[in-house]
MILOVO-522354 format. One record per residue (C-alpha): x negated, y negated, z. Coordinates in nm, 2 decimals, padded with zeros to 4 digits. Example, Ala and Ser with C-alpha at 12.3 -4.5 7.8 and 13.67 -1.06 7.14 Angstrom:
REM MILOVO-522354
+--------+--------+--------+
|      X |      Y |      Z |
+--------+--------+--------+
| -01.23 |  00.45 |  00.78 |
| -01.37 |  00.11 |  00.71 |
+--------+--------+--------+
REM end
This chain:
REM MILOVO-522354
+--------+--------+--------+
|      X |      Y |      Z |
+--------+--------+--------+
|  00.14 | -00.26 |  04.21 |
| -00.11 | -00.53 |  04.07 |
| -00.36 | -00.40 |  03.83 |
| -00.69 | -00.56 |  03.95 |
| -00.94 | -00.66 |  03.69 |
| -01.33 | -00.61 |  03.73 |
| -01.61 | -00.82 |  03.55 |
| -01.81 | -00.57 |  03.33 |
| -02.21 | -00.65 |  03.39 |
| -02.42 | -00.76 |  03.09 |
| -02.51 | -00.48 |  02.87 |
| -02.85 | -00.53 |  02.98 |
| -02.82 | -00.46 |  03.31 |
| -02.85 | -00.77 |  03.48 |
| -02.67 | -00.92 |  03.73 |
| -02.49 | -01.27 |  03.67 |
| -02.73 | -01.44 |  03.83 |
| -03.02 | -01.25 |  03.67 |
| -02.84 | -01.37 |  03.38 |
| -02.87 | -01.71 |  03.44 |
| -03.19 | -01.73 |  03.50 |
| -03.28 | -01.58 |  03.24 |
| -03.08 | -01.80 |  03.04 |
| -03.22 | -02.13 |  03.21 |
| -03.60 | -01.99 |  03.15 |
| -03.52 | -01.90 |  02.76 |
| -03.38 | -02.22 |  02.71 |
| -03.68 | -02.42 |  02.90 |
| -03.94 | -02.20 |  02.73 |
| -03.73 | -02.37 |  02.39 |
| -03.77 | -02.73 |  02.51 |
| -04.14 | -02.66 |  02.56 |
| -04.20 | -02.50 |  02.22 |
| -04.03 | -02.78 |  02.09 |
| -04.21 | -03.07 |  02.24 |
| -04.51 | -02.89 |  02.15 |
| -04.40 | -02.85 |  01.77 |
| -04.33 | -03.23 |  01.79 |
| -04.62 | -03.32 |  01.92 |
| -04.83 | -03.09 |  01.66 |
| -04.64 | -03.22 |  01.40 |
| -04.73 | -03.61 |  01.52 |
| -05.07 | -03.54 |  01.55 |
| -05.12 | -03.36 |  01.21 |
| -04.88 | -03.57 |  01.01 |
| -05.14 | -03.81 |  00.91 |
| -05.44 | -03.59 |  00.83 |
| -05.15 | -03.38 |  00.63 |
| -05.08 | -03.70 |  00.43 |
| -05.44 | -03.75 |  00.41 |
| -05.52 | -03.44 |  00.23 |
| -05.21 | -03.43 | -00.01 |
| -05.29 | -03.77 | -00.11 |
| -05.68 | -03.67 | -00.17 |
| -05.57 | -03.43 | -00.42 |
| -05.29 | -03.66 | -00.59 |
| -05.40 | -03.83 | -00.90 |
| -05.42 | -04.22 | -00.90 |
| -05.14 | -04.27 | -01.07 |
| -04.95 | -04.11 | -00.85 |
| -05.10 | -04.27 | -00.52 |
| -04.73 | -04.40 | -00.39 |
| -04.57 | -04.07 | -00.45 |
| -04.33 | -04.01 | -00.16 |
| -04.32 | -03.64 | -00.22 |
| -04.41 | -03.45 |  00.07 |
| -04.56 | -03.16 | -00.07 |
| -04.92 | -03.18 | -00.30 |
| -04.78 | -03.26 | -00.68 |
| -05.00 | -03.38 | -01.01 |
| -05.31 | -03.22 | -00.84 |
| -05.62 | -03.30 | -00.92 |
| -06.00 | -03.32 | -00.86 |
| -06.07 | -03.64 | -00.97 |
| -06.08 | -03.80 | -00.66 |
| -06.34 | -03.64 | -00.47 |
| -06.53 | -03.72 | -00.81 |
| -06.50 | -04.06 | -00.77 |
| -06.56 | -04.05 | -00.37 |
| -06.90 | -03.90 | -00.48 |
| -06.95 | -04.10 | -00.79 |
| -07.22 | -04.43 | -00.79 |
| -07.10 | -04.62 | -01.09 |
| -06.88 | -04.86 | -00.85 |
| -07.16 | -04.92 | -00.62 |
| -07.03 | -04.68 | -00.35 |
| -07.31 | -04.43 | -00.20 |
| -07.08 | -04.20 | -00.02 |
| -07.33 | -03.94 | -00.05 |
| -07.60 | -04.08 |  00.10 |
| -07.38 | -04.18 |  00.39 |
| -07.32 | -03.86 |  00.48 |
| -07.68 | -03.76 |  00.51 |
| -07.73 | -04.06 |  00.70 |
| -07.46 | -03.98 |  00.95 |
| -07.57 | -03.63 |  00.99 |
| -07.92 | -03.75 |  01.06 |
| -07.81 | -04.03 |  01.33 |
| -07.51 | -03.75 |  01.48 |
| -07.79 | -03.49 |  01.53 |
| -08.06 | -03.70 |  01.68 |
| -07.79 | -03.92 |  01.90 |
| -07.68 | -03.59 |  02.07 |
| -07.98 | -03.40 |  02.07 |
| -08.12 | -03.71 |  02.25 |
| -07.82 | -03.77 |  02.46 |
| -07.77 | -03.38 |  02.57 |
| -08.18 | -03.33 |  02.69 |
| -08.12 | -03.61 |  02.91 |
| -07.78 | -03.59 |  03.03 |
| -07.84 | -03.23 |  03.12 |
| -08.10 | -03.29 |  03.36 |
| -07.92 | -03.64 |  03.53 |
| -07.63 | -03.42 |  03.57 |
| -07.78 | -03.14 |  03.73 |
| -07.93 | -03.37 |  03.99 |
| -07.62 | -03.54 |  04.04 |
| -07.44 | -03.24 |  04.10 |
| -07.72 | -03.05 |  04.27 |
| -07.89 | -03.29 |  04.53 |
| -07.79 | -03.50 |  04.78 |
| -07.98 | -03.85 |  04.81 |
| -07.80 | -04.21 |  04.89 |
| -07.59 | -04.39 |  04.63 |
| -07.51 | -04.10 |  04.44 |
| -07.18 | -04.18 |  04.38 |
| -07.28 | -04.53 |  04.33 |
| -07.47 | -04.40 |  04.04 |
| -07.17 | -04.23 |  03.94 |
| -06.97 | -04.51 |  03.90 |
| -07.24 | -04.66 |  03.74 |
| -07.24 | -04.44 |  03.48 |
| -06.87 | -04.48 |  03.42 |
| -06.87 | -04.82 |  03.42 |
| -07.15 | -04.85 |  03.13 |
| -06.89 | -04.59 |  02.96 |
| -06.59 | -04.82 |  02.96 |
| -06.81 | -05.10 |  02.85 |
| -06.70 | -05.30 |  02.59 |
| -06.93 | -05.23 |  02.24 |
| -06.76 | -05.57 |  02.11 |
| -06.99 | -05.79 |  02.38 |
| -07.29 | -05.61 |  02.27 |
| -07.32 | -05.68 |  01.91 |
| -07.48 | -06.01 |  01.90 |
| -07.71 | -05.97 |  02.19 |
| -07.82 | -05.62 |  01.99 |
| -07.82 | -05.78 |  01.64 |
| -08.06 | -06.10 |  01.81 |
| -08.28 | -05.80 |  01.95 |
| -08.30 | -05.59 |  01.62 |
| -08.34 | -05.92 |  01.42 |
| -08.65 | -06.02 |  01.60 |
| -08.76 | -05.64 |  01.58 |
| -08.74 | -05.59 |  01.21 |
| -08.49 | -05.31 |  01.29 |
| -08.21 | -05.47 |  01.06 |
| -08.38 | -05.38 |  00.73 |
| -08.52 | -05.08 |  00.52 |
| -08.44 | -04.76 |  00.67 |
| -08.46 | -04.81 |  01.06 |
| -08.24 | -04.54 |  01.18 |
| -08.32 | -04.64 |  01.56 |
| -08.11 | -04.98 |  01.51 |
| -07.77 | -04.74 |  01.52 |
| -07.91 | -04.43 |  01.71 |
| -08.05 | -04.59 |  02.05 |
| -07.70 | -04.77 |  02.04 |
| -07.49 | -04.43 |  01.99 |
| -07.74 | -04.27 |  02.28 |
| -07.60 | -04.55 |  02.50 |
| -07.23 | -04.49 |  02.50 |
| -07.31 | -04.12 |  02.43 |
| -07.54 | -04.09 |  02.72 |
| -07.28 | -04.19 |  03.01 |
| -06.98 | -03.96 |  02.83 |
| -07.19 | -03.67 |  02.86 |
| -07.39 | -03.74 |  03.21 |
| -07.00 | -03.79 |  03.37 |
| -06.88 | -03.44 |  03.19 |
| -07.14 | -03.21 |  03.26 |
| -07.15 | -03.39 |  03.62 |
| -06.81 | -03.27 |  03.65 |
| -06.89 | -02.92 |  03.49 |
| -07.20 | -02.82 |  03.65 |
| -07.04 | -02.93 |  03.99 |
| -06.79 | -02.62 |  04.03 |
| -07.05 | -02.41 |  03.91 |
| -07.15 | -02.10 |  04.15 |
| -07.49 | -02.26 |  04.35 |
| -07.55 | -01.90 |  04.52 |
| -07.66 | -01.76 |  04.14 |
| -07.95 | -02.01 |  04.19 |
| -08.00 | -01.94 |  04.52 |
| -08.03 | -01.57 |  04.49 |
| -08.24 | -01.66 |  04.15 |
| -08.49 | -01.85 |  04.44 |
| -08.50 | -01.53 |  04.64 |
| -08.59 | -01.33 |  04.40 |
| -08.88 | -01.51 |  04.31 |
| -08.76 | -01.78 |  04.02 |
| -08.91 | -02.08 |  04.05 |
| -08.64 | -02.38 |  04.06 |
| -08.72 | -02.47 |  03.69 |
| -08.72 | -02.06 |  03.61 |
| -08.39 | -02.05 |  03.78 |
| -08.20 | -02.35 |  03.62 |
| -08.32 | -02.20 |  03.28 |
| -08.28 | -01.81 |  03.30 |
| -07.95 | -01.87 |  03.53 |
| -07.79 | -02.20 |  03.52 |
| -07.78 | -02.26 |  03.17 |
| -07.68 | -01.99 |  03.01 |
| -07.33 | -01.99 |  03.29 |
| -07.34 | -02.36 |  03.17 |
| -07.32 | -02.33 |  02.76 |
| -06.95 | -02.36 |  02.73 |
| -06.96 | -02.71 |  02.87 |
| -07.29 | -02.79 |  02.74 |
| -07.17 | -02.70 |  02.38 |
| -06.87 | -02.90 |  02.46 |
| -07.02 | -03.18 |  02.56 |
| -07.25 | -03.16 |  02.24 |
| -06.97 | -03.17 |  02.00 |
| -06.79 | -03.44 |  02.16 |
| -07.12 | -03.68 |  02.18 |
| -07.14 | -03.60 |  01.79 |
| -06.81 | -03.66 |  01.70 |
| -06.85 | -04.02 |  01.94 |
| -07.14 | -04.06 |  01.70 |
| -06.98 | -03.97 |  01.38 |
| -06.69 | -04.21 |  01.41 |
| -06.88 | -04.49 |  01.52 |
| -06.78 | -04.81 |  01.33 |
| -06.84 | -05.15 |  01.55 |
| -07.19 | -05.11 |  01.54 |
| -07.27 | -04.95 |  01.22 |
| -07.09 | -05.20 |  01.04 |
| -07.30 | -05.45 |  01.16 |
| -07.66 | -05.29 |  01.14 |
| -07.63 | -05.05 |  00.89 |
| -07.84 | -05.09 |  00.60 |
| -07.82 | -04.96 |  00.26 |
| -08.06 | -04.72 |  00.34 |
| -07.92 | -04.60 |  00.71 |
| -07.52 | -04.68 |  00.57 |
| -07.29 | -04.45 |  00.77 |
| -06.98 | -04.28 |  00.63 |
| -06.76 | -04.50 |  00.82 |
| -06.88 | -04.80 |  00.68 |
| -06.97 | -04.67 |  00.32 |
| -06.52 | -04.52 |  00.31 |
| -06.48 | -04.88 |  00.44 |
| -06.69 | -05.06 |  00.13 |
| -06.51 | -04.85 | -00.10 |
| -06.42 | -05.06 | -00.43 |
| -06.19 | -04.95 | -00.73 |
| -06.17 | -05.01 | -01.09 |
| -06.03 | -05.31 | -01.07 |
| -06.10 | -05.66 | -00.86 |
| -05.90 | -05.63 | -00.55 |
| -05.84 | -05.31 | -00.59 |
| -05.81 | -05.07 | -00.29 |
| -05.89 | -04.68 | -00.39 |
| -05.61 | -04.50 | -00.18 |
| -05.70 | -04.15 | -00.30 |
| -06.09 | -04.15 | -00.32 |
| -06.09 | -04.33 |  00.02 |
| -05.84 | -04.06 |  00.08 |
| -06.05 | -03.79 | -00.08 |
| -06.35 | -03.93 |  00.10 |
| -06.16 | -03.89 |  00.44 |
| -06.12 | -03.51 |  00.39 |
| -06.42 | -03.44 |  00.35 |
| -06.57 | -03.63 |  00.66 |
| -06.37 | -03.41 |  00.86 |
| -06.53 | -03.11 |  00.68 |
| -06.89 | -03.12 |  00.94 |
| -06.66 | -03.16 |  01.25 |
| -06.47 | -02.84 |  01.11 |
| -06.77 | -02.62 |  01.08 |
| -06.97 | -02.76 |  01.33 |
| -06.67 | -02.60 |  01.61 |
| -06.65 | -02.33 |  01.39 |
| -07.04 | -02.21 |  01.43 |
| -07.02 | -02.38 |  01.81 |
| -06.69 | -02.13 |  01.87 |
| -06.91 | -01.81 |  01.92 |
| -07.15 | -01.95 |  02.09 |
| -06.91 | -02.12 |  02.37 |
| -06.71 | -01.77 |  02.39 |
| -07.04 | -01.59 |  02.47 |
| -07.14 | -01.84 |  02.70 |
| -06.82 | -01.74 |  02.93 |
| -06.99 | -01.37 |  03.00 |
| -07.35 | -01.48 |  03.01 |
| -07.47 | -01.40 |  03.33 |
| -07.23 | -01.13 |  03.41 |
| -07.26 | -00.91 |  03.68 |
| -07.41 | -00.53 |  03.57 |
| -07.25 | -00.23 |  03.69 |
+--------+--------+--------+
REM end
């Protein structure tokens, strides 16, 4: 007699095909997690090294130790010190003022323009959207010379003339705002607005009471993008800012060291770390508003 051998099923109770599928799925997830980890490390590594260098003693600037060593707060004091002609503290205030005004104006104009483009049908609608998208792609360096000449003739390049920085920033933030909000508003359920109109709301009331609460996530996200774009702008700010309107990007680029031709790397890294704080605070503040906007206008049971 010949003995017959049988293959025992997997201890988990799965069949052989299920076991193969399970292993394949597990390997796919492991590859996905590995890829995500690699992307996160690749993206956060420069920021991490900036923070490590910001807290490192100036005598160990080029120390390659991958974790914080010789920790000190002197670099942050140096960044805010005006003894060497640096005015980083004032530049922070200037950037906040310019960023807030730019964001408010861009959102006020952008929300109505995007609502009209998403809601109304009129000849040349998509041509208008194309022009707006094209304006956002226009190179900023091509605008430096004509804007410099125009602002110089108007006397905006002396003193505390914030409009020389705010108006160009709006011209770049507004196309982004309109295009982003138009795509967001076009996906919203317009039946809710029509129901509000049937219930007696005027078009303005329906827009204010129904559509705006539902659009809160898109509005806050777009506002954050507009503020970040204004906060990080350097090209035009380097040309049009004055000591009374200097932004943080220009102030950091003009940091001076204790010796001639010395680059204050640690102070620059400390300033770069400080510059990220308002953005983090802004996102944390708006996070609750974004989440609440997701549930605004919900159906009552």
